[in-house]
N, C-alpha and C positions, 0 to 999 in steps of 0.2 A: 602460466595457464592452469597449473594444478591448483593454485590458490583461488583462481576465479571459479573453477569447477566446484571446489569444496565450498566456496562461498555461496554459489548458486544452489547447491544441495542444502546448505544450511538455511538459506532464506526460504526455500520451498518447504523444507522439513519442519520449519517453525509452525506452519499451518497444521501439520499433522500432530505436533506436540500440543497445540491448542485444542485440536479435535479430541485428543485423548482426555485432556482436562475437561472438555465439554461433556464427555460421557460420565466422568466422575462427578462433576458439579452440575448436573442437569438442572437443578433447582436453585442455582445461584441467583441472588437478588439483583434487581435492576441497579441498585446503588453500587454493588460490587462490580458488576460489568461496566458501569459508567466510569468508575474510578480507574479501573484497569485500562479501558479504552482511551481515557483522557491522558493517562500517563504515556501511552503509546503515541497519541497525537502530539504531545510535547516533544517526544523523541524524534518523530518524523519531521516536525517543524524545524528543529535544530539541524537535523541531518540535511534537510532541503536547503536551508540558508547557508550553512557553513561548508557543506560538502558538495553542493551542486551550483547554487546561484553565485556565490562569491568566486569560485574557480571559473565560472563562465565569464565573469567580468575580467578576470585575469588573463584568460586566453582569447578574449574577444577581438584582438587585432586593432584595426583602425577605428572601428565603431563598436566598442565593447558594450556600451549601454543599450544601443539600438538592437544589437544581436541578442542580448540577454532578455530584454523586454519582449522582443518578438517571440523568442523561444518560450518564455513563460506563458504568453497568451496562447500560443499554438498548442502547448501541452494541455492547458486548461480547456481550450475549445475542443480538442480531440476527445477528451473524456466527457465533456458536455454533450457532444454529438452522440457518443456511444450510449450515454445515459438516456437520451431521447429515443434511441432505437430499441433498447432492451431494458426490461425491468431489472432492478437491482435487488440487493439483499433485503432491504426493508420492505419492499413490495411483497416479496415472498413471505416474509414474516407477518404481514398483515398490518403493518403500522405506517405504511407509506401511501399517501393519497395522490401521488403524481399520476398523471395520465400518460399512457404509452400507446403506441400504435395497436390497433385491434388485432392485427395479424400475429403479434407476439403471443397472444393468449392461446393460440392454437398449439403452441409448443407444450410438450409434456412438462410436468413440474420439475422433474429431474434435470432435463436439458435446460430449462429456463434458469434453474438455480446455478448450474455450472457456468452458463454464459454470464450470468449476473456477477458471479464472483470473479470471473476472468476479466471483466471490465476493469477491475481495480488491480488484480494480481499481475496481469501481463505488463502494464506500464510501470508498476512498482518494481517488477523484475528488471525491466529495461533500465530503470533508474539505478538499480544496484550494479548492473553491468557497466553502464556508462561511467560510473565513478572511477573505474579502473583506468579509464582513458587518460586521466591526468598524470599517471605514473606514480601517484602518491598512494601506495597500497594501504597505509594506515588509515588515511581518510576514506578510501573506498570501503574498507572493512567496517569503518564506523557507520557509513551510510547504510551498508547492508545490514549491520547490526540493528540500526534503528528500524529498518523495514521489517526485519525478522521479529523484533519485539512487538511491532504492530500486528504481525500475523498471528501471534499466539492468542490474544483476546479475540481476534476475528475468527480463528479456528474454533474457539470456544463457543461463540454465539451462533455459529451456523448449525451446530448439531441439533439443538432443541427444535428449531422450526422443521428440520427434515424428519426427525422422529415423529413430531406431532402431525406431520403431513402424511404419515403412513409408510414412509420409506424404511426398509429394514435396516437393522444395525450394520450388517456386512456391506450393504450397498451405500449406506451413509459413509462408512469408512473409505470405500472406493472413491466416492465423489470427493471427499476431503483430500485424498491422495492426488486426484486429478487436478484439483485447484492448486495444490502445491507444485505439481509437475509443470503447470502452465507458467508459474513464476520462475522455475528453473530455466525453462525455455526462453522466457523474456530476458533473464539475466545474461544468458549466452548471446542472444541477439544484440543486446545493448553493447556488450563487450566487443563483439566482432565488428559492429557497425563503426565504432570509433577507432578500432584498430586498423581498419581499411583506409581511413582517411582522417588525418588530424584536422583537416579544414572544417569538418562538421562538428568537432568536439565542443566549441563554445555553444553552438545552437543546441546540440544534443544534451549538454548539461542543463541548460536553461529549460529545455523542453521537459526533461525528467523532473526538474524542480517544480515546474508548473503543474505537472500531473499530481505530484505529492501535495502541493498546496491546495489543489482542487479537492482532492479526497479529504483532506483535513477540514476544509471549510464547508464543503457541501455534504459530507457524510458523517464524519466523526464527531465534530463539535455539536451539530444539531441533535445527533442521536444521544450524546451524553448529557444534553440539557433538556431532554424530553420527559424525564421521569422524576423530577423533583430533587435531583442531586446536583444542581448547578454549581453551588459553592464548592463542594468537594471536588467536582469535576474540574473546575477552574484551577484549584490549587494543585490537583494531580497533574494537569497539563504543565503548570509552571515547574513542578518537580521533575517531570520528564524532560523538559527543555533544559533545565539546569544540570541534570545528569549528563546529557549529551554535550552541553557547553563545557562542563568540567572534563569530560573524556576527551573532547577535542583539544582543550588546553593542555592536558597532560601528554597526549600523544604528539602535540605540536611542539 
Protein backbone atom coordinates (compact mmCIF):
# COMPACT_ATOMS: atom_id res chain seq x y z
CA UNK A 1 0.00 0.00 0.00
CA UNK A 2 2.87 2.36 0.77
CA UNK A 3 4.23 1.85 -2.76
CA UNK A 4 0.81 2.68 -4.22
CA UNK A 5 0.53 5.82 -2.10
CA UNK A 6 4.01 7.00 -3.05
CA UNK A 7 3.25 6.28 -6.70
CA UNK A 8 0.00 8.25 -6.48
CA UNK A 9 1.83 11.22 -4.99
CA UNK A 10 4.52 10.93 -7.65
CA UNK A 11 2.00 10.86 -10.49
CA UNK A 12 0.14 13.86 -9.14
CA UNK A 13 3.32 15.67 -8.15
CA UNK A 14 4.62 15.45 -11.72
CA UNK A 15 2.00 18.01 -12.71
CA UNK A 16 3.39 20.40 -10.10
CA UNK A 17 6.94 19.81 -11.38
CA UNK A 18 5.73 20.67 -14.85
CA UNK A 19 3.98 23.76 -13.49
CA UNK A 20 7.23 24.98 -11.95
CA UNK A 21 8.92 24.50 -15.32
CA UNK A 22 6.01 26.40 -16.85
CA UNK A 23 6.79 29.44 -14.70
CA UNK A 24 10.47 29.21 -15.62
CA UNK A 25 9.91 28.66 -19.35
CA UNK A 26 6.86 30.83 -19.90
CA UNK A 27 8.00 31.70 -23.41
CA UNK A 28 8.92 28.21 -24.58
CA UNK A 29 8.40 27.76 -28.32
CA UNK A 30 5.59 25.66 -29.77
CA UNK A 31 8.23 23.38 -31.30
CA UNK A 32 9.76 22.66 -27.88
CA UNK A 33 6.36 22.00 -26.30
CA UNK A 34 5.36 19.75 -29.20
CA UNK A 35 8.52 17.65 -28.96
CA UNK A 36 8.17 17.19 -25.21
CA UNK A 37 4.46 16.38 -25.43
CA UNK A 38 5.04 13.93 -28.29
CA UNK A 39 7.70 12.10 -26.29
CA UNK A 40 5.17 11.83 -23.47
CA UNK A 41 2.56 10.53 -25.93
CA UNK A 42 4.93 7.76 -27.01
CA UNK A 43 5.58 6.87 -23.38
CA UNK A 44 1.85 6.71 -22.65
CA UNK A 45 1.18 4.63 -25.77
CA UNK A 46 3.70 1.99 -24.74
CA UNK A 47 2.46 2.02 -21.15
CA UNK A 48 -1.13 1.53 -22.32
CA UNK A 49 -0.28 -1.35 -24.65
CA UNK A 50 2.24 -3.29 -22.55
CA UNK A 51 1.06 -2.39 -19.07
CA UNK A 52 -2.72 -2.39 -19.45
CA UNK A 53 -4.05 -3.90 -22.67
CA UNK A 54 -1.81 -6.98 -22.83
CA UNK A 55 -2.43 -7.85 -19.15
CA UNK A 56 -6.15 -7.40 -19.76
CA UNK A 57 -5.98 -10.12 -22.40
CA UNK A 58 -4.00 -12.35 -20.02
CA UNK A 59 -6.55 -12.00 -17.19
CA UNK A 60 -9.63 -12.00 -19.45
CA UNK A 61 -10.89 -15.46 -18.55
CA UNK A 62 -13.06 -17.31 -21.08
CA UNK A 63 -13.61 -14.32 -23.38
CA UNK A 64 -10.40 -12.30 -23.10
CA UNK A 65 -10.63 -10.54 -26.45
CA UNK A 66 -14.27 -9.54 -25.98
CA UNK A 67 -13.64 -8.22 -22.46
CA UNK A 68 -10.59 -6.25 -23.55
CA UNK A 69 -12.21 -4.70 -26.61
CA UNK A 70 -15.32 -3.81 -24.61
CA UNK A 71 -13.19 -2.20 -21.92
CA UNK A 72 -11.20 -0.22 -24.47
CA UNK A 73 -14.31 1.24 -26.09
CA UNK A 74 -15.98 1.95 -22.75
CA UNK A 75 -12.92 3.86 -21.58
CA UNK A 76 -12.76 5.88 -24.79
CA UNK A 77 -16.53 6.54 -24.80
CA UNK A 78 -16.38 7.71 -21.19
CA UNK A 79 -13.82 10.39 -22.02
CA UNK A 80 -15.63 11.27 -25.23
CA UNK A 81 -18.79 11.94 -23.24
CA UNK A 82 -16.92 14.06 -20.71
CA UNK A 83 -15.31 16.04 -23.52
CA UNK A 84 -18.75 16.82 -24.91
CA UNK A 85 -20.00 18.05 -21.54
CA UNK A 86 -17.06 20.21 -20.50
CA UNK A 87 -14.58 22.31 -22.47
CA UNK A 88 -11.02 21.06 -22.14
CA UNK A 89 -7.55 22.53 -22.04
CA UNK A 90 -7.27 23.72 -25.62
CA UNK A 91 -10.62 25.45 -25.52
CA UNK A 92 -9.40 27.55 -22.62
CA UNK A 93 -6.16 28.30 -24.43
CA UNK A 94 -8.13 29.63 -27.41
CA UNK A 95 -6.98 27.08 -29.99
CA UNK A 96 -9.91 24.66 -29.91
CA UNK A 97 -12.93 25.12 -32.13
CA UNK A 98 -15.12 22.36 -30.70
CA UNK A 99 -18.63 23.32 -29.69
CA UNK A 100 -19.72 22.60 -26.14
CA UNK A 101 -22.97 23.14 -24.30
CA UNK A 102 -23.89 26.77 -23.74
CA UNK A 103 -24.39 26.20 -20.04
CA UNK A 104 -20.69 25.48 -19.53
CA UNK A 105 -19.87 29.05 -20.49
CA UNK A 106 -21.48 30.25 -17.27
CA UNK A 107 -18.71 28.68 -15.24
CA UNK A 108 -15.86 30.87 -14.11
CA UNK A 109 -12.61 30.54 -16.02
CA UNK A 110 -10.87 29.02 -13.05
CA UNK A 111 -13.55 26.38 -12.38
CA UNK A 112 -13.81 25.65 -16.08
CA UNK A 113 -10.07 25.10 -16.30
CA UNK A 114 -9.92 22.84 -13.25
CA UNK A 115 -12.76 20.68 -14.58
CA UNK A 116 -11.12 20.60 -18.00
CA UNK A 117 -7.85 19.23 -16.68
CA UNK A 118 -9.67 16.83 -14.36
CA UNK A 119 -11.29 15.20 -17.42
CA UNK A 120 -7.91 13.79 -18.31
CA UNK A 121 -6.12 13.61 -14.98
CA UNK A 122 -8.73 11.58 -13.12
CA UNK A 123 -8.91 8.62 -15.55
CA UNK A 124 -5.13 8.75 -15.98
CA UNK A 125 -4.86 8.40 -12.21
CA UNK A 126 -7.26 5.46 -12.33
CA UNK A 127 -5.04 3.88 -14.98
CA UNK A 128 -2.02 4.21 -12.69
CA UNK A 129 -3.90 2.62 -9.79
CA UNK A 130 -5.43 -0.20 -11.80
CA UNK A 131 -1.98 -1.28 -12.92
CA UNK A 132 -1.22 -2.51 -9.41
CA UNK A 133 -4.13 -4.94 -9.63
CA UNK A 134 -2.05 -7.40 -11.64
CA UNK A 135 0.37 -7.88 -8.77
CA UNK A 136 3.25 -6.92 -11.06
CA UNK A 137 4.62 -3.93 -9.17
CA UNK A 138 7.39 -3.23 -11.69
CA UNK A 139 4.88 -3.04 -14.54
CA UNK A 140 2.53 -0.87 -12.48
CA UNK A 141 5.32 1.56 -11.65
CA UNK A 142 6.26 1.64 -15.34
CA UNK A 143 2.69 2.63 -16.23
CA UNK A 144 2.64 5.27 -13.52
CA UNK A 145 6.00 6.54 -14.70
CA UNK A 146 4.68 6.94 -18.22
CA UNK A 147 1.69 8.90 -16.97
CA UNK A 148 3.92 11.04 -14.75
CA UNK A 149 6.17 11.85 -17.71
CA UNK A 150 3.09 12.98 -19.63
CA UNK A 151 2.03 15.17 -16.70
CA UNK A 152 5.24 17.20 -16.73
CA UNK A 153 4.72 18.82 -20.15
CA UNK A 154 1.00 19.11 -19.40
CA UNK A 155 1.85 20.98 -16.23
CA UNK A 156 4.11 23.23 -18.28
CA UNK A 157 1.56 24.17 -20.92
CA UNK A 158 -1.27 24.99 -18.50
CA UNK A 159 0.59 27.84 -16.82
CA UNK A 160 0.81 30.37 -19.66
CA UNK A 161 -2.95 30.34 -20.51
CA UNK A 162 -3.88 30.91 -16.88
CA UNK A 163 -1.44 33.77 -16.44
CA UNK A 164 -2.57 35.28 -19.74
CA UNK A 165 -6.17 35.00 -18.55
CA UNK A 166 -5.42 37.25 -15.59
CA UNK A 167 -5.14 34.57 -12.91
CA UNK A 168 -2.61 35.49 -10.23
CA UNK A 169 0.58 33.47 -9.83
CA UNK A 170 -0.36 32.11 -6.36
CA UNK A 171 -3.81 31.04 -7.58
CA UNK A 172 -2.26 29.48 -10.66
CA UNK A 173 -0.03 27.38 -8.40
CA UNK A 174 -3.02 26.36 -6.28
CA UNK A 175 -4.97 25.29 -9.38
CA UNK A 176 -1.98 23.27 -10.61
CA UNK A 177 -1.80 21.61 -7.19
CA UNK A 178 -5.50 20.74 -7.36
CA UNK A 179 -5.13 19.13 -10.78
CA UNK A 180 -2.33 16.96 -9.41
CA UNK A 181 -4.38 16.08 -6.31
CA UNK A 182 -7.22 14.91 -8.55
CA UNK A 183 -4.83 12.44 -10.15
CA UNK A 184 -3.69 11.17 -6.74
CA UNK A 185 -7.33 10.55 -5.86
CA UNK A 186 -7.90 8.73 -9.16
CA UNK A 187 -4.88 6.50 -8.55
CA UNK A 188 -6.18 5.41 -5.16
CA UNK A 189 -9.69 4.82 -6.57
CA UNK A 190 -8.27 2.60 -9.32
CA UNK A 191 -6.18 0.60 -6.88
CA UNK A 192 -8.98 -0.02 -4.38
CA UNK A 193 -11.46 -0.87 -7.14
CA UNK A 194 -9.41 -3.79 -8.43
CA UNK A 195 -8.36 -4.80 -4.90
CA UNK A 196 -11.99 -5.33 -3.91
CA UNK A 197 -12.74 -7.70 -6.77
CA UNK A 198 -10.36 -9.55 -9.09
CA UNK A 199 -13.29 -10.18 -11.42
CA UNK A 200 -13.29 -6.59 -12.65
CA UNK A 201 -9.51 -6.51 -13.23
CA UNK A 202 -9.49 -7.44 -16.97
CA UNK A 203 -12.21 -4.91 -17.80
CA UNK A 204 -10.64 -2.24 -15.56
CA UNK A 205 -7.25 -2.68 -17.22
CA UNK A 206 -8.75 -2.36 -20.69
CA UNK A 207 -10.91 0.59 -19.61
CA UNK A 208 -7.83 2.40 -18.34
CA UNK A 209 -5.99 1.56 -21.55
CA UNK A 210 -8.88 2.94 -23.58
CA UNK A 211 -8.82 6.24 -21.72
CA UNK A 212 -5.09 6.59 -22.36
CA UNK A 213 -5.42 5.78 -26.06
CA UNK A 214 -8.23 8.32 -26.32
CA UNK A 215 -6.14 11.08 -24.75
CA UNK A 216 -3.21 10.28 -27.04
CA UNK A 217 -5.26 10.27 -30.22
CA UNK A 218 -7.81 12.98 -29.47
CA UNK A 219 -5.62 15.44 -27.58
CA UNK A 220 -1.89 14.91 -27.67
CA UNK A 221 -1.16 13.98 -31.29
CA UNK A 222 -3.43 16.66 -32.85
CA UNK A 223 -1.93 19.30 -30.53
CA UNK A 224 1.66 18.36 -31.40
CA UNK A 225 0.89 18.42 -35.13
CA UNK A 226 -0.81 21.81 -35.15
CA UNK A 227 2.19 24.15 -35.17
CA UNK A 228 4.41 23.00 -38.02
CA UNK A 229 6.54 20.54 -36.02
CA UNK A 230 4.94 17.35 -37.31
CA UNK A 231 8.15 15.56 -38.31
CA UNK A 232 9.95 16.25 -35.05
CA UNK A 233 6.83 15.36 -33.08
CA UNK A 234 6.52 12.03 -34.88
CA UNK A 235 10.10 11.04 -34.12
CA UNK A 236 9.74 12.22 -30.52
CA UNK A 237 6.74 9.91 -30.14
CA UNK A 238 8.79 7.01 -31.50
CA UNK A 239 11.61 7.82 -29.08
CA UNK A 240 9.17 7.90 -26.18
CA UNK A 241 7.62 4.59 -27.24
CA UNK A 242 11.05 2.99 -27.67
CA UNK A 243 12.14 4.28 -24.28
CA UNK A 244 9.22 2.58 -22.56
CA UNK A 245 9.66 -0.55 -24.69
CA UNK A 246 13.28 -0.81 -23.53
CA UNK A 247 12.29 -0.16 -19.93
CA UNK A 248 9.60 -2.85 -20.08
CA UNK A 249 12.07 -5.32 -21.60
CA UNK A 250 14.74 -4.58 -18.96
CA UNK A 251 12.29 -4.87 -16.05
CA UNK A 252 10.67 -7.95 -17.58
